[in-house]
N, C-alpha and C positions, 0 to 999 in steps of 0.2 A: 671682295667686291665692295665698291662704294655705293651703298644703298641700291644694290641690284644691277648696277651698270657694269657690264664686263669691261675688262681692261682694253680689249682691242678697239672699242669705240673711241676711247681717249687717244689711243695710238694712231688711229686712222685720222682723226681730226688734227692731231699734232703733225703727222707726216704731211698731210695736205697743206697745212699752214706753212711748214718748212719749205716745201717745194714751190709753193706760190711765191714765197719770199725770195728764194734763190732765183727763180725764173724772172721775177720782177726786177731784181737787182741786175741781172745780166741783160735783159731786154731793154729796160727803160734807160733814158739818158738824162732825165731831169734829176737834179741833186736832191730835191725834197722827196721825190718818189723813191729814190734809192735809199734814203734815210728811213722812210716808212717801211721798206722791205727788210732792212736790217732789224728794225723793231719787231716785225712779224716773225723773223727767224728767232729772235731772242724770246719772244712769247711762246713759241712752240717748244723751245727748250725748257722754259718754265713749267709748261704743262707736263712734260716728261718727268721732270724732277719731282713734282708733287705727286703724280700718279704712281711712279715707281716707289717713292717713299711710303705712300699709303698702302700699297700692296705688299711690299717686302718687309717693311718695318712699321707696322701701324701705331706702335706706341712711342716712336721717336720722331724728331722733327728736323732731321738733317736736310731733307729735300726742301722744306719750307724756308730754312735759313739760307740755303743756296739760292733759292728764288728771290729772297729779299736782297741778297748781295747783287744778283743780276739786275734787279730793278733799279738799285742804286747806281750801279755802273752804267746802265742804259740811260738814266736821267742825266748823269754827267756827260756821257757821250753825246746826247741830243743837244745839251746846252752848248758844248763846244762846236758841234757841227752846225748848229743854227747860226752861231756867231760867225763862223767861217763863210757860210752861204750868204749871209747879209753883206759881209765885206766883199765877197766876189761879185755880188749883184751891184753894189755901189760902184765898183771899179769898171765892170764890163757891161752892166745893164742886161745881163743874161745869166741864167743858171743851167744852161744846157752843157753837158760834159763835152760834147764834140766841139763846141765853139770856144772853149776856154783852153786854148793851146798856148797862150802867152805866159802861163805860169811856169813853163819849163825854163825860161831864161830870166 
């Protein structure tokens, strides 16, 4: 246990975060909101990596290293996505997914 907190508390929080991110990604049509939902999904995975590493291998740090890699990849993903969203907004003056159908051609 991590200072007396059972593992299922962490897993419940992580599961709720994951499904809120998935539902938000599917339901929302704003590109910024969809990007935030992807970040929410990645953060729930980070919680799982750290918790399972702490419970299964308390003397090793593989879960922490995976989490650092995910944070780095997420930062790169956000920077590229924000650049794309800014260019889309400059061209179409809108960032709604449904209204940007001119990208097909």
